[in-house]
VOPAGU-2260 file (C-alpha; in pm, 1 decimal, decimal comma):
REM VOPAGU-2260
SITE   aa  ch    i         X         Y         Z
SITE  MET   A    0       0,1       0,0      -4,8
SITE  GLN   A    1     125,7     345,5     -94,3
SITE  LYS   A    2      78,6     664,2      97,5
SITE  PHE   A    3     112,2    1012,9     -34,8
SITE  TYR   A    4     248,3    1316,7     168,8
SITE  LEU   A    5     267,8    1673,7      72,2
SITE  SER   A    6     422,8    1946,6     294,4
SITE  ILE   A    7     233,5    2271,9     297,7
SITE  ASN   A    8     562,0    2459,2     360,1
SITE  TYR   A    9     721,5    2356,7      27,2
SITE  VAL   A   10     692,5    2074,5    -216,8
SITE  ASP   A   11     844,3    1764,2     -63,3
SITE  PHE   A   12     652,6    1489,6    -241,5
SITE  LYS   A   13     744,1    1144,1    -121,2
SITE  ILE   A   14     600,9     802,5    -209,5
SITE  CYS   A   15     625,3     560,5      78,4
SITE  ASP   A   16     604,5     184,1      24,1
SITE  GLU   A   17     586,3     -68,5     307,8
SITE  GLU   A   18     943,9    -185,1     217,0
SITE  SER   A   19    1127,3     123,6      94,6
SITE  ASP   A   20    1099,2     508,4      73,6
SITE  PHE   A   21    1135,6     689,5    -259,1
SITE  LEU   A   22    1230,9    1051,6    -261,7
SITE  MET   A   23    1202,2    1268,1    -580,5
SITE  ASN   A   24    1521,8    1353,1    -766,5
SITE  TYR   A   25    1548,4    1688,9    -606,4
SITE  GLU   A   26    1385,9    1870,2    -311,2
SITE  TYR   A   27    1232,1    2210,3    -332,1
SITE  ARG   A   28    1254,9    2403,3     -13,4
SITE  ARG   A   29    1224,9    2760,0     113,9
SITE  ASP   A   30    1498,5    2912,6     340,3
SITE  TYR   A   31    1465,3    3281,0     326,6
SITE  ILE   A   32    1737,9    3504,2     442,3
SITE  PRO   A   33    1632,4    3754,3     702,2
SITE  GLN   A   34    1515,2    4102,0     605,9
SITE  THR   A   35    1797,7    4226,3     823,3
SITE  THR   A   36    2077,1    4061,4     612,6
SITE  SER   A   37    2362,1    4299,6     564,0
SITE  HIS   A   38    2457,7    4476,8     239,9
SITE  ASN   A   39    2094,2    4514,4     139,9
SITE  ARG   A   40    2062,9    4165,8      -1,2
SITE  ARG   A   41    1699,7    4148,4      73,5
SITE  PRO   A   42    1568,1    4502,2      11,6
SITE  SER   A   43    1213,8    4390,8      33,5
SITE  PHE   A   44    1104,6    4580,0    -259,1
SITE  ALA   A   45     791,8    4449,3    -444,7
SITE  LEU   A   46     861,2    4234,7    -751,0
SITE  GLU   A   47     615,8    4179,1   -1030,9
SITE  PRO   A   48     824,8    3947,0   -1239,1
SITE  THR   A   49     808,8    3933,8   -1623,3
SITE  THR   A   50    1102,7    3716,8   -1695,4
SITE  ILE   A   51    1329,8    3448,8   -1542,7
SITE  THR   A   52    1701,4    3504,3   -1547,6
SITE  ILE   A   53    1949,6    3214,1   -1562,6
SITE  HIS   A   54    2290,2    3213,0   -1392,5
SITE  ASN   A   55    2583,3    2994,3   -1307,4
SITE  THR   A   56    2727,8    3022,2    -968,3
SITE  GLY   A   57    3087,8    3072,7   -1106,8
SITE  ASN   A   58    3208,3    2847,9    -827,2
SITE  PRO   A   59    3291,2    2476,2    -925,2
SITE  SER   A   60    3282,9    2354,7    -570,1
SITE  SER   A   61    2985,8    2509,3    -416,8
SITE  THR   A   62    2650,6    2360,4    -347,3
SITE  ALA   A   63    2301,8    2510,1    -313,3
SITE  LYS   A   64    2331,2    2485,7      61,2
SITE  ASN   A   65    2670,1    2654,1      46,5
SITE  GLU   A   66    2542,1    2935,4    -178,6
SITE  ARG   A   67    2233,0    3003,3      59,8
SITE  ALA   A   68    2484,9    3016,4     360,5
SITE  TRP   A   69    2707,3    3259,6     191,0
SITE  LEU   A   70    2433,0    3514,5     162,8
SITE  THR   A   71    2427,5    3548,2     539,6
SITE  ASN   A   72    2804,0    3504,9     589,2
SITE  THR   A   73    2948,7    3802,5     772,5
SITE  SER   A   74    3258,2    3789,7     551,4
SITE  ASN   A   75    3047,8    3842,9     239,2
SITE  THR   A   76    3045,9    4215,3     148,5
SITE  ARG   A   77    2882,5    4199,6    -192,9
SITE  VAL   A   78    2544,8    4368,0    -271,4
SITE  ALA   A   79    2421,1    4055,4    -459,4
SITE  SER   A   80    2142,7    3805,0    -419,6
SITE  PHE   A   81    1920,6    3573,5    -608,0
SITE  HIS   A   82    1593,5    3400,3    -573,9
SITE  ILE   A   83    1654,5    3027,7    -620,0
SITE  VAL   A   84    1962,3    2816,5    -624,6
SITE  ILE   A   85    1964,5    2453,5    -758,7
SITE  ASP   A   86    2216,9    2167,2    -748,8
SITE  GLU   A   87    2198,1    1788,9    -808,4
SITE  LYS   A   88    2013,5    1739,2    -482,9
SITE  GLU   A   89    1796,0    2043,5    -408,7
SITE  ALA   A   90    1656,0    2380,4    -508,9
SITE  ILE   A   91    1645,6    2637,6    -229,2
SITE  GLU   A   92    1424,0    2955,0    -259,0
SITE  VAL   A   93    1626,1    3206,1     -60,7
SITE  LEU   A   94    1399,1    3512,5    -134,5
SITE  PRO   A   95    1027,2    3520,3    -200,2
SITE  LEU   A   96     949,1    3537,9    -564,6
SITE  ASN   A   97     750,8    3853,7    -514,8
SITE  GLU   A   98    1050,5    4037,1    -381,2
SITE  VAL   A   99    1349,6    4201,3    -558,9
SITE  ALA   A  100    1686,8    4034,1    -559,2
SITE  TRP   A  101    2020,2    4188,1    -684,7
SITE  HIS   A  102    2130,9    3952,4    -944,1
SITE  ALA   A  103    2120,3    4111,4   -1294,6
SITE  GLY   A  104    2401,8    4362,0   -1255,9
SITE  ASP   A  105    2212,4    4633,7   -1418,9
SITE  GLY   A  106    2114,2    4869,7   -1145,2
SITE  SER   A  107    1775,4    4943,1    -982,4
SITE  GLY   A  108    1580,5    5113,2   -1256,0
SITE  VAL   A  109    1216,3    5006,2   -1292,3
SITE  LYS   A  110    1289,4    4816,1   -1623,2
SITE  SER   A  111    1614,7    4658,2   -1497,1
SITE  GLY   A  112    1644,8    4283,8   -1461,4
SITE  ASN   A  113    1688,3    4333,8   -1097,7
SITE  ARG   A  114    1345,8    4496,1   -1073,7
SITE  THR   A  115    1168,2    4272,6   -1323,0
SITE  SER   A  116    1312,7    3926,9   -1312,1
SITE  ILE   A  117    1337,4    3618,5   -1094,0
SITE  GLY   A  118    1705,7    3507,2   -1066,2
SITE  ILE   A  119    1790,3    3135,2   -1070,0
SITE  GLU   A  120    2141,0    3021,8    -985,6
SITE  ILE   A  121    2251,9    2680,5   -1122,4
SITE  CYS   A  122    2539,3    2519,4    -933,3
SITE  GLU   A  123    2849,5    2396,3   -1110,6
SITE  SER   A  124    2947,0    2139,8    -851,4
SITE  GLY   A  125    2877,4    1765,8    -844,5
SITE  ASN   A  126    2711,3    1611,2   -1150,4
SITE  TYR   A  127    2636,9    1915,5   -1356,0
SITE  SER   A  128    2439,0    1715,0   -1603,8
SITE  ILE   A  129    2200,4    1611,7   -1337,7
SITE  THR   A  130    2172,2    1967,3   -1195,3
SITE  LEU   A  131    2110,3    2099,6   -1537,6
SITE  ASN   A  132    1826,9    1846,5   -1598,0
SITE  HIS   A  133    1671,6    1961,5   -1252,9
SITE  ALA   A  134    1690,9    2322,0   -1357,9
SITE  ILE   A  135    1515,8    2240,3   -1685,3
SITE  GLU   A  136    1244,3    2076,5   -1509,2
SITE  LEU   A  137    1218,9    2357,9   -1250,6
SITE  VAL   A  138    1214,7    2644,4   -1505,6
SITE  ALA   A  139     960,5    2465,7   -1725,1
SITE  LYS   A  140     729,1    2428,4   -1421,7
SITE  MET   A  141     771,1    2788,9   -1334,2
SITE  LEU   A  142     685,1    2894,6   -1693,9
SITE  TYR   A  143     374,6    2677,6   -1694,7
SITE  GLU   A  144     254,8    2795,9   -1364,9
SITE  ARG   A  145     279,8    3153,0   -1499,4
SITE  SER   A  146     129,7    3065,9   -1836,1
SITE  TRP   A  147     459,8    3198,7   -1996,2
SITE  GLY   A  148     669,1    3070,8   -2275,6
SITE  ILE   A  149    1046,6    3037,3   -2340,8
SITE  ASP   A  150    1037,1    3396,4   -2458,0
SITE  ARG   A  151    1043,1    3494,1   -2098,2
SITE  LEU   A  152    1390,1    3334,6   -2037,4
SITE  ARG   A  153    1692,3    3556,2   -2002,8
SITE  ARG   A  154    2065,5    3509,1   -1948,8
SITE  HIS   A  155    2255,2    3728,2   -1697,7
SITE  TYR   A  156    2441,9    3842,0   -2004,8
SITE  ASP   A  157    2128,2    3982,4   -2159,4
SITE  TRP   A  158    2099,1    4236,6   -1861,5
SITE  SER   A  159    2472,1    4354,1   -1808,1
SITE  GLY   A  160    2692,6    4170,5   -2064,3
SITE  LYS   A  161    2853,9    3937,6   -1812,5
SITE  ASN   A  162    2950,0    3603,0   -1945,9
SITE  CYS   A  163    2687,3    3417,1   -1733,1
SITE  PRO   A  164    2568,2    3144,2   -1735,4
SITE  ARG   A  165    2916,1    3079,1   -1835,0
SITE  LEU   A  166    2898,6    2708,2   -1875,4
SITE  MET   A  167    2636,7    2772,0   -2152,9
SITE  ASN   A  168    2886,0    2980,4   -2344,1
SITE  ALA   A  169    3180,9    2746,8   -2342,2
SITE  ASP   A  170    3217,1    2769,8   -2717,4
SITE  GLY   A  171    3176,4    3155,0   -2733,4
SITE  LYS   A  172    2865,0    3108,7   -2930,4
SITE  TRP   A  173    2609,6    3039,4   -2653,1
SITE  SER   A  174    2519,6    2700,2   -2801,4
SITE  GLU   A  175    2462,3    2541,1   -2471,0
SITE  TRP   A  176    2211,0    2820,9   -2385,2
SITE  ALA   A  177    2026,3    2743,6   -2708,3
SITE  THR   A  178    2021,5    2369,6   -2611,9
SITE  PHE   A  179    1897,1    2463,3   -2255,4
SITE  VAL   A  180    1613,7    2677,0   -2388,0
SITE  ASN   A  181    1503,2    2406,7   -2644,4
SITE  LYS   A  182    1502,5    2146,6   -2358,6
SITE  VAL   A  183    1290,1    2374,6   -2132,6
SITE  ASN   A  184    1043,8    2431,4   -2418,8
SITE  GLU   A  185    1022,3    2042,3   -2484,2
SITE  LYS   A  186     951,9    1996,6   -2104,1
SITE  LEU   A  187     700,0    2287,1   -2099,5
SITE  GLN   A  188     506,0    2136,4   -2397,2
SITE  SER   A  189     520,3    1787,2   -2232,4
SITE  LEU   A  190     376,5    1932,5   -1912,1
SITE  LYS   A  191      94,1    2103,6   -2112,9
SITE  GLN   A  192       8,8    1773,0   -2286,0
SITE  GLU   A  193      16,1    1575,1   -1963,5
SITE  ILE   A  194    -221,6    1816,0   -1784,7
SITE  SER   A  195    -461,0    1833,4   -2069,7
SITE  ASN   A  196    -473,7    1482,4   -2186,0
SITE  GLU   A  197    -414,0    1252,5   -1889,3
SITE  PRO   A  198    -748,9    1118,0   -1778,6
SITE  PRO   A  199    -802,6    1077,4   -1409,2
SITE  LYS   A  200    -875,9     731,0   -1301,9
SITE  GLY   A  201   -1194,7     633,4   -1119,7
SITE  THR   A  202   -1345,9     976,5   -1163,7
SITE  ASP   A  203   -1707,0    1028,4   -1250,4
SITE  THR   A  204   -1695,4    1301,7   -1513,7
SITE  ASP   A  205   -2072,9    1332,4   -1557,5
SITE  ASN   A  206   -2145,9    1655,8   -1402,4
SITE  GLY   A  207   -2523,1    1553,8   -1347,4
SITE  GLU   A  208   -2452,4    1274,5   -1099,1
SITE  HIS   A  209   -2235,6    1277,4    -796,2
SITE  GLY   A  210   -2141,2     957,2    -606,9
SITE  ASN   A  211   -1911,7     860,6    -318,3
SITE  GLY   A  212   -2020,0    1162,8     -99,6
SITE  SER   A  213   -1983,0    1436,3    -360,0
SITE  VAL   A  214   -2178,8    1750,0    -306,1
SITE  GLU   A  215   -2507,6    1772,7    -501,8
SITE  SER   A  216   -2560,3    2076,7    -731,0
SITE  GLY   A  217   -2710,2    2356,4    -538,9
SITE  ALA   A  218   -2557,3    2244,9    -219,4
SITE  HIS   A  219   -2195,9    2360,0    -288,1
SITE  LYS   A  220   -1989,5    2381,8      25,5
SITE  MET   A  221   -1677,3    2539,7    -137,7
SITE  SER   A  222   -1646,8    2851,1    -345,4
SITE  ILE   A  223   -1487,1    2825,7    -696,5
SITE  GLU   A  224   -1223,0    3056,7    -590,3
SITE  ASP   A  225   -1113,4    2847,8    -298,1
SITE  ALA   A  226   -1136,9    2523,7    -494,9
SITE  ASN   A  227    -916,2    2662,4    -761,7
SITE  LYS   A  228    -664,2    2784,4    -511,5
SITE  VAL   A  229    -638,4    2422,7    -372,9
SITE  ILE   A  230    -625,8    2283,0    -719,5
SITE  LYS   A  231    -327,7    2505,6    -804,7
SITE  PHE   A  232    -159,4    2394,7    -483,7
SITE  LEU   A  233    -216,4    2029,1    -594,6
SITE  SER   A  234     -55,4    2103,5    -924,8
SITE  ALA   A  235     278,7    2156,4    -751,4
SITE  ALA   A  236     260,3    1813,6    -613,8
SITE  TYR   A  237     142,8    1680,7    -955,0
SITE  PHE   A  238     454,0    1838,0   -1121,0
SITE  ALA   A  239     683,0    1696,8    -848,6
SITE  THR   A  240     641,6    1342,4    -933,9
SITE  GLU   A  241     648,5    1117,8   -1255,3
SITE  ASN   A  242     455,5     835,9   -1063,5
SITE  LYS   A  243     134,0     781,3   -1273,8
SITE  GLU   A  244     -70,3     650,0    -976,2
SITE  ALA   A  245      24,0     964,4    -776,7
SITE  ARG   A  246     -69,3    1192,6   -1068,9
SITE  SER   A  247    -414,8    1008,3   -1122,9
SITE  GLU   A  248    -483,8    1061,7    -751,9
SITE  PHE   A  249    -407,3    1430,9    -775,1
SITE  ASN   A  250    -630,3    1451,2   -1075,0
SITE  ARG   A  251    -906,1    1267,0    -900,7
SITE  LEU   A  252    -886,4    1503,3    -596,0
SITE  ALA   A  253    -879,8    1813,5    -829,0
SITE  ASN   A  254   -1206,3    1690,0    -987,9
SITE  GLU   A  255   -1361,3    1631,0    -651,5
SITE  LEU   A  256   -1282,1    1990,4    -561,2
SITE  ARG   A  257   -1433,4    2104,3    -896,5
SITE  LYS   A  258   -1746,4    1918,3    -826,0
SITE  ALA   A  259   -1771,6    2037,2    -473,5
SITE  SER   A  260   -1758,9    2385,8    -596,6
SITE  GLY   A  261   -2012,3    2328,8    -877,6
SITE  GLN   A  262   -1758,3    2320,7   -1169,7
SITE  LYS   A  263   -1751,6    2068,1   -1432,4
SITE  PRO   A  264   -1485,2    1800,8   -1382,0
SITE  ALA   A  265   -1202,5    1794,5   -1618,3
SITE  ASN   A  266   -1229,8    1513,1   -1882,4
SITE  GLY   A  267    -870,4    1475,2   -1951,8
């Protein structure tokens, strides 16, 4: 028998079997630096992002955990920060995605990358190929959640001319950047296809009949707004796993929420 767990603090999806535990390839967690962090690394300016900017850390031996720790290290005197850092094991959100980070190197103007873009640092340590695949998955999910396309992706280079993400410009022609963007797009299209076409198992899609304790029409106990908020939350868990049984269960739960709020279940 399998059990499904989802943390409300961050996506930490785990499938637990009776004989063994399986954890997703990487964990996404939030560990925000304090607003009192020195050198204005968390200015707490409101951010309404329009793009996502990709960086390499420039440090072949540093992990996501180390990069997070460096932001609050007293010996660090740089006025620089970012939103998310990812390595082969985990992604850490160090600043809320609706707050400004200093990562683009182009000042504080209202149209600057610093004031308009989410900054993602890709670690260079460990197995970089695995880290890069995790970054592709993460960025594709972020684009999907915002209904954005790959036209919203930027290099650090695009804002300030810095050779960053440097490992995507090893040949001086940004060939690896083009490959990265193409792979993000492939993953994004795959996510769209999975969400729109995967039929939920064991779900009654007839909106006229409700069984198994579903709420009858005219007696809805949940507002459409609340139901859709919970469904959006469930989508994070859906994206966090490739397990078909888990995805079907999340689809079923989403449809139960739709029915409970008087919406038509998705037919898949």
